[in-house]
C-alpha positions, 0 to 999 in steps of 0.5 A: 520382523528382521532388524538390519544393522546399518552399514558403516557408510550409512553411520558415517553419513549420519555422523557427517550430517549431524556434525554439519547440523552444528557447524560448517566444516571444510575437508581438513576439519571433517577429516580430523573430526572423523577420528571419532566416527565409526569409520574414520576418513583415511585422507582429505581426498576421500573426504572430498569424494564423499562430500561431493556424493552428499552434495550431488544427492542434495543433502549438503551445500557448499561455499568457498570462504575468502580463505579459498577453502570449500566449506560444506553445510546442511541443505534443507533436505539434509536438515530433514534427515537429521531432525526428522521430516515432521520438524519445522525447517529453519528460516533462510 
């Protein structure tokens, strides 16, 4: 039986999803929050690129707030990743 150490990308993805489980964030907030991540973001542009990838994979959704900033939140699939597939999903 072999144990595989998770990559930094995987760990960061989990940290992002866990943070979004608590509250929606915009790119600037995620960049600041990432200072406590295993692999912090280097700039806001990279945050947007990673979040786009997570959105394309159906793990997060986004919306634009009246302040014209794009915020991300967990999708139903992202919620399953964070809490586990056996947990009941919250109602819409």
